[in-house]
C-alpha positions as CSV (number, residue, x, y, z in Angstrom):
1,X,-172.5,54.5,18.6
2,X,-172.9,51.0,19.6
3,X,-170.6,48.1,18.6
4,X,-173.1,46.7,16.1
5,X,-173.7,50.1,14.4
6,X,-170.1,50.6,14.1
7,X,-169.4,47.3,12.5
8,X,-172.2,48.0,10.1
9,X,-170.6,51.1,9.2
10,X,-167.3,49.6,8.5
11,X,-168.1,48.3,4.9
12,X,-169.1,51.7,3.7
13,X,-166.1,53.4,5.1
14,X,-163.8,50.8,3.6
15,X,-165.5,51.2,0.3
16,X,-164.9,55.0,0.3
17,X,-161.3,54.6,1.3
18,X,-160.7,52.2,-1.5
19,X,-162.5,54.1,-3.9
20,X,-160.3,57.2,-3.0
21,X,-157.3,55.1,-3.6
22,X,-158.4,54.0,-6.9
23,X,-159.4,57.3,-8.2
24,X,-155.9,58.6,-9.0
25,X,-155.2,55.4,-11.1
26,X,-158.4,55.8,-13.2
27,X,-157.6,54.8,-16.7
28,X,-159.9,55.1,-19.9
29,X,-163.1,53.3,-20.1
30,X,-164.1,53.9,-16.4
31,X,-161.7,51.1,-15.2
32,X,-159.6,51.6,-12.1
33,X,-156.0,50.7,-11.7
34,X,-154.2,49.6,-8.6
35,X,-151.5,51.9,-9.1
36,X,-152.0,55.6,-9.5
37,X,-150.3,57.9,-12.2
38,X,-152.4,57.4,-15.4
39,X,-152.1,61.2,-16.3
40,X,-148.4,61.3,-15.6
41,X,-147.4,58.2,-17.6
42,X,-149.9,59.1,-20.4
43,X,-148.1,62.5,-20.6
44,X,-144.6,61.0,-20.6
45,X,-145.5,58.6,-23.2
46,X,-147.0,61.1,-25.7
47,X,-144.2,63.4,-25.0
48,X,-141.5,60.7,-25.6
49,X,-143.4,59.4,-28.8
50,X,-143.7,63.1,-30.0
51,X,-140.0,63.6,-29.6
52,X,-138.6,60.3,-31.0
53,X,-141.2,59.4,-33.6
54,X,-143.5,62.4,-34.6
55,X,-141.0,65.2,-34.6
56,X,-138.5,63.6,-37.2
57,X,-141.3,62.4,-39.4
58,X,-143.0,65.9,-39.2
59,X,-139.6,67.4,-40.2
60,X,-139.4,65.3,-43.3
61,X,-143.0,66.1,-44.4
62,X,-142.5,69.8,-43.7
63,X,-139.2,69.8,-45.9
64,X,-141.0,67.8,-48.5
65,X,-144.0,70.2,-48.5
66,X,-141.8,73.2,-49.3
67,X,-141.3,71.8,-52.8
68,X,-144.9,72.4,-53.6
69,X,-147.1,69.8,-55.4
70,X,-145.4,70.4,-58.7
71,X,-141.8,69.9,-57.4
72,X,-142.8,67.0,-55.3
73,X,-144.4,65.2,-58.2
74,X,-141.5,66.1,-60.4
75,X,-139.2,64.2,-58.0
76,X,-141.3,61.1,-57.3
77,X,-142.9,60.6,-60.8
78,X,-139.7,59.5,-62.6
79,X,-139.5,56.0,-64.0
80,X,-136.5,55.2,-61.9
81,X,-138.3,56.2,-58.6
82,X,-141.6,54.4,-59.7
83,X,-139.7,51.3,-60.5
84,X,-137.8,51.4,-57.1
85,X,-141.0,51.5,-55.4
86,X,-142.6,48.8,-57.4
87,X,-139.3,46.5,-56.4
88,X,-139.5,47.5,-52.8
89,X,-143.2,46.9,-52.3
90,X,-143.4,43.7,-54.4
91,X,-140.3,42.0,-52.8
92,X,-141.3,42.9,-49.2
93,X,-145.0,41.7,-49.8
94,X,-143.6,38.3,-51.3
95,X,-141.3,37.9,-48.5
96,X,-143.8,38.7,-45.9
97,X,-146.2,36.2,-47.4
98,X,-143.6,33.5,-47.3
99,X,-142.7,34.3,-43.8
100,X,-146.6,34.1,-42.8
101,X,-146.6,30.6,-44.0
102,X,-143.4,29.2,-42.7
103,X,-143.3,31.4,-39.7
104,X,-146.4,29.7,-38.6
105,X,-145.0,26.2,-39.2
106,X,-141.8,27.0,-37.2
107,X,-143.8,28.4,-34.4
108,X,-146.0,25.5,-34.3
109,X,-143.2,22.9,-34.3
110,X,-141.4,24.8,-31.4
111,X,-144.5,25.0,-29.4
112,X,-146.2,21.6,-29.9
113,X,-143.3,19.3,-30.2
114,X,-140.2,18.3,-28.2
115,X,-137.2,17.1,-29.9
116,X,-133.5,16.9,-29.7
117,X,-132.0,20.2,-30.8
118,X,-135.1,22.2,-30.2
119,X,-133.1,24.8,-28.1
120,X,-130.7,25.2,-31.1
121,X,-133.6,25.7,-33.4
122,X,-135.1,28.2,-31.2
123,X,-131.9,30.3,-31.0
124,X,-131.5,30.2,-34.7
125,X,-134.7,31.8,-35.1
126,X,-133.5,34.9,-33.3
127,X,-130.3,34.9,-35.3
128,X,-131.4,37.6,-37.8
129,X,-132.1,39.9,-34.9
130,X,-128.5,39.7,-33.7
131,X,-126.7,39.2,-36.8
132,X,-125.7,42.6,-38.6
133,X,-127.7,43.0,-41.8
134,X,-124.5,43.7,-43.8
135,X,-123.1,40.3,-42.7
136,X,-126.3,38.7,-43.7
137,X,-126.2,40.1,-47.2
138,X,-122.6,39.1,-47.8
139,X,-123.3,35.5,-46.7
140,X,-126.5,35.1,-48.7
141,X,-124.7,36.7,-51.9
142,X,-122.0,34.2,-51.6
143,X,-124.3,31.3,-51.1
144,X,-126.8,32.3,-53.9
145,X,-124.2,33.7,-56.5
146,X,-123.9,31.6,-59.6
147,X,-120.6,30.2,-58.1
148,X,-122.0,29.7,-54.7
149,X,-123.1,26.5,-53.0
150,X,-126.9,26.9,-53.5
151,X,-126.5,29.4,-56.6
152,X,-124.6,26.9,-58.6
153,X,-127.3,24.2,-58.2
154,X,-130.2,26.6,-59.1
155,X,-128.0,27.9,-62.1
156,X,-128.1,24.4,-63.4
157,X,-131.8,24.7,-63.5
158,X,-131.8,28.1,-65.2
159,X,-132.5,29.9,-62.0
160,X,-130.7,33.0,-61.1
161,X,-131.2,34.4,-57.6
162,X,-128.2,36.9,-56.8
163,X,-128.3,40.4,-58.3
164,X,-132.2,39.8,-59.2
165,X,-135.4,40.8,-57.5
166,X,-135.5,37.2,-56.3
167,X,-132.4,37.6,-54.3
168,X,-134.2,40.6,-52.6
169,X,-137.1,38.4,-51.6
170,X,-134.5,35.8,-50.1
171,X,-132.8,38.4,-48.1
172,X,-136.1,39.9,-46.8
173,X,-137.5,36.5,-45.9
174,X,-134.2,35.9,-43.8
175,X,-134.6,39.3,-42.0
176,X,-138.5,38.9,-41.4
177,X,-138.9,35.3,-40.3
178,X,-138.3,35.9,-36.6
179,X,-141.1,38.7,-36.5
180,X,-143.8,36.0,-37.4
181,X,-142.4,33.2,-35.3
182,X,-142.1,35.3,-32.2
183,X,-145.5,37.0,-32.7
184,X,-147.4,33.7,-33.3
185,X,-145.6,31.5,-30.7
186,X,-147.1,33.0,-27.5
187,X,-150.6,32.7,-29.0
188,X,-150.0,29.0,-29.7
189,X,-148.7,28.4,-26.3
190,X,-152.0,29.8,-24.8
191,X,-154.1,27.8,-27.2
192,X,-155.0,24.5,-25.2
193,X,-154.6,21.3,-27.3
194,X,-157.8,20.1,-25.6
195,X,-160.0,22.3,-28.1
196,X,-158.4,20.5,-31.1
197,X,-159.0,17.2,-29.5
198,X,-162.6,18.0,-28.8
199,X,-163.1,19.1,-32.3
200,X,-161.7,15.8,-33.6
201,X,-163.8,13.8,-31.1
202,X,-166.9,15.5,-32.4
203,X,-165.9,14.1,-36.0
204,X,-164.0,17.1,-37.4
205,X,-161.1,16.4,-39.7
206,X,-157.6,17.7,-39.3
207,X,-158.4,20.3,-42.0
208,X,-161.6,21.3,-40.3
209,X,-160.0,21.6,-36.9
210,X,-157.2,23.8,-38.3
211,X,-159.6,26.0,-40.3
212,X,-162.4,26.4,-37.5
213,X,-160.3,26.0,-34.2
214,X,-156.7,27.0,-34.8
215,X,-156.8,29.6,-37.6
216,X,-159.3,32.0,-36.0
217,X,-157.4,32.0,-32.8
218,X,-154.0,32.8,-34.4
219,X,-155.1,35.1,-37.3
220,X,-154.6,38.5,-35.4
221,X,-151.1,37.2,-34.4
222,X,-150.4,36.3,-37.8
223,X,-151.5,39.6,-39.2
224,X,-149.3,41.3,-36.6
225,X,-146.3,39.3,-37.6
226,X,-147.0,40.0,-41.4
227,X,-147.2,43.6,-40.8
228,X,-144.0,43.7,-38.9
229,X,-142.3,41.6,-41.4
230,X,-143.6,43.7,-44.4
231,X,-142.7,47.0,-42.5
232,X,-139.0,45.7,-42.0
233,X,-138.8,44.4,-45.4
234,X,-139.6,48.0,-46.9
235,X,-137.0,49.8,-45.0
236,X,-134.4,47.0,-45.2
237,X,-130.9,48.3,-46.7
238,X,-127.9,46.4,-45.2
239,X,-128.8,42.9,-46.4
240,X,-130.3,44.1,-49.8
241,X,-127.6,46.0,-51.3
242,X,-125.3,43.0,-51.7
243,X,-127.6,40.5,-53.1
244,X,-129.7,42.9,-55.2
245,X,-127.3,43.9,-57.8
246,X,-128.8,47.6,-57.5
247,X,-129.5,47.9,-61.1
248,X,-131.9,50.9,-61.8
249,X,-135.5,50.0,-62.9
250,X,-134.5,46.3,-62.3
251,X,-133.5,45.5,-58.7
252,X,-132.9,48.8,-57.2
253,X,-134.9,49.6,-53.9
254,X,-136.1,52.7,-52.3
255,X,-133.8,53.1,-49.3
256,X,-130.9,52.7,-51.6
257,X,-132.3,55.3,-54.0
258,X,-132.7,57.7,-50.9
259,X,-129.0,57.1,-50.1
260,X,-128.0,57.9,-53.7
261,X,-130.2,61.1,-53.8
262,X,-128.3,62.2,-50.5
263,X,-124.8,61.4,-51.9
264,X,-125.7,63.5,-54.9
265,X,-126.7,66.5,-52.5
266,X,-130.1,66.1,-54.0
267,X,-131.9,66.8,-50.5
268,X,-135.3,67.6,-52.1
269,X,-135.6,64.5,-54.1
270,X,-134.3,62.3,-51.0
271,X,-137.0,64.1,-48.7
272,X,-139.8,63.7,-51.4
273,X,-139.1,59.9,-51.9
274,X,-139.0,59.4,-48.1
275,X,-142.2,61.1,-47.7
276,X,-144.0,59.1,-50.3
277,X,-142.6,56.0,-48.8
278,X,-143.7,57.1,-45.3
279,X,-147.3,57.8,-46.5
280,X,-147.5,54.6,-48.4
281,X,-146.2,52.5,-45.7
282,X,-148.3,54.1,-43.0
283,X,-151.5,53.7,-45.2
284,X,-150.6,49.9,-45.7
285,X,-149.9,49.2,-42.0
286,X,-153.0,51.1,-41.0
287,X,-155.2,48.8,-43.2
288,X,-153.4,45.7,-41.7
289,X,-153.9,47.0,-38.3
290,X,-157.7,47.7,-38.7
291,X,-158.1,44.1,-40.2
292,X,-156.4,42.9,-37.3
293,X,-158.6,44.9,-34.7
294,X,-161.7,43.6,-36.7
295,X,-160.6,40.0,-36.5
296,X,-160.0,40.4,-32.7
297,X,-163.5,41.7,-32.2
298,X,-165.0,39.2,-34.5
299,X,-163.6,36.3,-32.6
300,X,-163.8,37.7,-29.1
301,X,-165.7,35.4,-26.6
């Protein structure tokens, strides 16, 4: 073979070699990965998730299924259980909505402005992650009780926070704020200010710039943070039991009711309530995730 023909054959040979290297790393959608091992990592991922997540939840559902529909309904349809579900879902939803608004404002301030003490404020956002929830509950109770620093001021206006559902909202807002801030913050960092300046240079007002430039870009992240804060609020126990008052059908949450059932050796009741909580939480989070995926598809370039 001549030198020219050998050189002409090199590109096809190189392509076959590179193609062979990429084949072991083939992922879904026909795309290639530089590193091989997609099948192995997928198998390990599914096995680990099945062991850590699916197996315990399946055991809970199977145990509750042994009650039969009549026994299951008998355990969850009592006024106390229904009231606990109402308190848990309404307070978690209210706290998530509050965090949706103020979490975005905090993230915006941390990303777009430089000011003295910014590092301290940034560290304070993560404090609920590191602080034990029981300590948070005790601190909030002492602050918002009628003889506390904040509670005494609110009591003068006829507002009682501690030992009411409002106190639960305060605790869940404290716990859920970092989820929204840390989810929205990276998206704002990747959003160039030039887009806002271009919109305003074309005659858009600040409100129009926010609605048509900023909000569509951060909406999927906001929904993610909302879902995380809402899910955390539904399962929160430590910070709630101190400030809630735990009065049946008034300020009693579902996690506390499950603990009470277990302490009474009513394992059937505890598993039935836990299974219903699991189904309702999963359904709501699934709807939020589908909405988030739809928003991403709609605003994809």
